[in-house]
Backbone as JSON, one array per atom type, in Angstrom:
{
  "sequence": "XXXXXXXXXXXXXXXXXXXXXXXXXXXXXXXXXXXXXXXXXXXXXXXXXXXXXXXXXXXXXXXXXXXXXXXXXXXXXXXXXXXXX",
  "N": [[-24.89, 64.5, -46.69], [-22.98, 65.29, -50.01], [-21.25, 67.39, -51.42], [-21.03, 69.47, -52.82], [-21.79, 72.44, -52.0], [-23.82, 75.19, -52.74], [-23.55, 78.26, -52.63], [-24.68, 81.68, -52.36], [-25.18, 83.94, -55.28], [-22.63, 86.92, -55.63], [-23.84, 90.08, -54.05], [-23.83, 93.3, -53.76], [-24.93, 94.48, -51.27], [-25.5, 93.72, -48.24], [-28.35, 92.9, -45.56], [-27.18, 93.06, -41.74], [-28.83, 90.05, -40.96], [-27.77, 89.09, -43.44], [-28.81, 89.25, -45.36], [-29.66, 90.14, -49.25], [-30.21, 93.48, -49.84], [-31.31, 94.68, -52.41], [-30.81, 98.09, -54.96], [-33.58, 98.96, -55.37], [-34.95, 99.57, -52.31], [-33.79, 100.39, -50.73], [-33.96, 102.98, -51.75], [-36.45, 103.02, -51.53], [-37.1, 102.82, -49.0], [-35.68, 105.6, -48.09], [-36.75, 107.72, -50.01], [-39.21, 107.5, -48.45], [-38.32, 108.21, -45.52], [-37.91, 110.98, -46.59], [-39.57, 112.34, -47.39], [-41.56, 111.91, -44.94], [-40.39, 113.73, -43.7], [-40.83, 115.78, -45.42], [-42.83, 116.44, -44.59], [-43.15, 116.62, -41.45], [-42.11, 118.84, -41.27], [-43.71, 120.42, -42.09], [-45.77, 121.18, -40.76], [-46.37, 123.0, -38.22], [-44.67, 123.53, -35.62], [-43.8, 120.9, -34.71], [-40.96, 120.85, -34.75], [-38.61, 122.22, -33.26], [-38.57, 125.59, -32.55], [-38.43, 126.59, -34.88], [-40.98, 127.95, -38.14], [-43.91, 126.63, -39.34], [-44.12, 125.43, -42.45], [-43.45, 126.43, -45.97], [-40.62, 125.8, -45.09], [-36.9, 126.24, -45.62], [-36.32, 123.2, -44.8], [-38.44, 121.59, -45.24], [-38.46, 121.84, -48.73], [-35.99, 120.77, -48.97], [-36.64, 117.85, -49.1], [-38.26, 117.8, -50.25], [-37.53, 118.15, -52.42], [-35.43, 116.08, -52.61], [-37.45, 113.73, -52.07], [-38.53, 114.23, -54.65], [-36.39, 114.44, -56.59], [-35.2, 111.34, -56.67], [-37.53, 109.97, -57.24], [-37.74, 111.03, -60.0], [-35.06, 109.48, -60.66], [-35.68, 106.94, -60.62], [-37.86, 107.15, -62.22], [-36.45, 106.96, -64.83], [-34.96, 104.86, -64.9], [-36.51, 102.73, -64.6], [-37.41, 103.14, -67.78], [-35.11, 102.62, -68.59], [-34.56, 100.3, -68.33], [-37.41, 98.91, -69.76], [-36.75, 99.7, -71.99], [-34.43, 98.18, -72.84], [-34.84, 95.93, -72.03], [-37.23, 95.45, -74.78], [-35.57, 95.24, -76.7]],
  "CA": [[-24.18, 65.58, -47.8], [-22.42, 65.91, -51.27], [-20.03, 68.7, -50.69], [-21.23, 70.7, -53.36], [-21.73, 73.77, -51.3], [-23.98, 76.12, -53.91], [-22.8, 79.62, -52.71], [-25.9, 82.16, -53.61], [-24.25, 84.81, -56.63], [-22.57, 88.19, -54.72], [-24.17, 90.63, -53.84], [-23.89, 94.18, -52.99], [-25.11, 95.27, -50.04], [-26.3, 92.92, -46.63], [-28.67, 93.53, -44.03], [-27.15, 93.0, -40.25], [-28.31, 89.48, -40.91], [-27.38, 88.56, -44.29], [-29.93, 89.1, -46.87], [-29.31, 91.13, -50.4], [-30.58, 94.61, -49.9], [-31.16, 95.45, -53.39], [-31.18, 99.69, -54.65], [-34.93, 100.4, -54.91], [-35.99, 98.99, -51.23], [-32.82, 101.56, -50.74], [-34.61, 104.04, -52.69], [-38.11, 103.29, -50.95], [-36.69, 103.77, -47.61], [-34.33, 106.72, -48.37], [-37.6, 108.68, -49.85], [-39.93, 107.49, -47.4], [-37.78, 109.52, -44.41], [-37.93, 112.21, -47.52], [-41.52, 112.22, -47.47], [-41.93, 112.15, -43.51], [-39.32, 114.87, -43.36], [-41.78, 116.68, -45.45], [-44.8, 116.32, -43.69], [-42.57, 117.35, -40.38], [-41.22, 120.55, -41.07], [-44.92, 121.97, -43.16], [-46.71, 121.47, -39.71], [-45.74, 124.18, -37.51], [-44.27, 123.3, -33.98], [-43.1, 120.1, -34.21], [-39.84, 120.42, -35.36], [-38.35, 123.86, -32.22], [-37.87, 126.89, -33.25], [-38.66, 126.64, -36.52], [-41.63, 127.85, -38.1], [-44.48, 125.52, -39.99], [-45.1, 126.01, -44.02], [-42.67, 126.07, -46.6], [-39.22, 126.28, -44.98], [-35.65, 125.07, -46.2], [-36.16, 121.69, -44.38], [-39.37, 121.22, -46.16], [-38.26, 122.36, -48.99], [-35.04, 120.01, -49.1], [-36.86, 117.3, -48.23], [-39.22, 117.87, -51.36], [-36.65, 118.15, -53.67], [-34.99, 114.7, -52.76], [-38.38, 112.76, -52.78], [-38.26, 114.21, -55.94], [-35.27, 113.27, -57.51], [-35.71, 109.78, -56.76], [-38.4, 109.8, -57.92], [-36.67, 111.38, -61.73], [-34.4, 108.41, -61.32], [-36.59, 105.47, -60.7], [-38.31, 106.7, -63.79], [-35.66, 107.4, -65.83], [-33.95, 103.31, -64.48], [-37.8, 102.23, -65.49], [-37.14, 102.91, -69.14], [-33.95, 102.49, -69.88], [-35.02, 99.13, -68.38], [-37.51, 98.67, -70.49], [-35.62, 99.88, -72.95], [-33.21, 96.96, -73.03], [-36.58, 94.11, -72.26], [-37.52, 95.63, -75.97], [-33.93, 94.82, -78.31]],
  "C": [[-23.54, 64.99, -48.81], [-21.47, 66.68, -51.18], [-20.28, 68.92, -51.75], [-22.09, 71.98, -53.21], [-22.48, 74.8, -52.28], [-23.58, 77.51, -52.08], [-23.64, 80.8, -53.13], [-24.32, 83.43, -53.69], [-23.97, 86.19, -55.03], [-23.59, 88.71, -55.06], [-23.6, 91.46, -53.18], [-24.07, 94.21, -51.29], [-26.51, 93.96, -48.99], [-27.2, 93.26, -45.54], [-27.4, 93.22, -43.0], [-27.16, 91.33, -40.59], [-27.99, 88.16, -42.21], [-28.37, 88.78, -45.43], [-30.06, 90.3, -47.14], [-30.0, 91.9, -49.48], [-30.12, 95.17, -51.43], [-30.94, 97.3, -53.62], [-32.13, 100.03, -54.6], [-35.56, 99.83, -53.77], [-34.74, 100.09, -50.86], [-32.7, 102.89, -50.65], [-35.18, 104.58, -51.47], [-37.7, 103.79, -49.93], [-35.9, 104.82, -47.12], [-35.52, 108.24, -49.09], [-39.28, 109.0, -48.98], [-39.78, 108.45, -45.97], [-37.47, 110.61, -45.38], [-39.1, 112.93, -46.68], [-42.12, 112.58, -45.91], [-41.03, 113.13, -43.28], [-40.09, 116.22, -44.17], [-43.02, 117.46, -44.89], [-44.55, 117.14, -41.86], [-42.41, 118.58, -40.45], [-42.8, 121.22, -42.07], [-45.55, 121.63, -41.8], [-46.13, 121.68, -38.14], [-45.89, 123.74, -36.14], [-44.06, 122.19, -33.6], [-41.72, 120.15, -34.51], [-38.88, 122.18, -34.28], [-37.91, 124.57, -32.84], [-37.77, 127.46, -34.97], [-40.02, 127.01, -36.79], [-42.07, 126.84, -39.52], [-44.59, 126.11, -40.89], [-44.1, 125.49, -45.1], [-40.9, 126.97, -45.92], [-37.73, 125.34, -46.23], [-35.92, 123.66, -45.78], [-37.12, 120.7, -45.88], [-39.07, 121.35, -48.23], [-36.56, 121.21, -49.67], [-36.03, 118.35, -48.85], [-37.51, 116.43, -49.44], [-38.57, 117.48, -52.74], [-35.2, 116.95, -53.55], [-36.61, 113.92, -52.62], [-38.19, 113.36, -54.11], [-37.55, 113.92, -56.91], [-35.4, 111.59, -57.57], [-36.97, 109.13, -57.5], [-38.44, 109.97, -59.38], [-36.08, 109.82, -61.89], [-34.44, 107.49, -61.36], [-37.41, 105.67, -62.03], [-37.68, 106.3, -64.98], [-34.85, 105.2, -65.87], [-35.62, 102.32, -65.04], [-37.31, 102.14, -67.09], [-36.3, 102.78, -69.4], [-33.91, 100.63, -69.3], [-36.27, 98.5, -69.26], [-37.33, 98.91, -72.53], [-34.85, 98.8, -73.82], [-34.06, 95.94, -72.75], [-36.51, 94.6, -74.16], [-36.81, 95.04, -77.16], [-34.09, 93.75, -78.11]]
}
């Protein structure tokens, strides 16, 4: 060894074993959970004591997923504008 150990650049979040997690992956996982919640809440009988169809859980998950889609679209637009400058 030559004594010059390089550390990876500091990143915000890391998982349990130290691998960096970027915001895009986090939003993907949250969006996937919201879409799953939308599907599960729409099918009758999967959630006890709640009717299937257009209930508050369905709308909450659907609006959350839509918000993530809009946020990511705006971020891509900003990134494209910064790259074109």
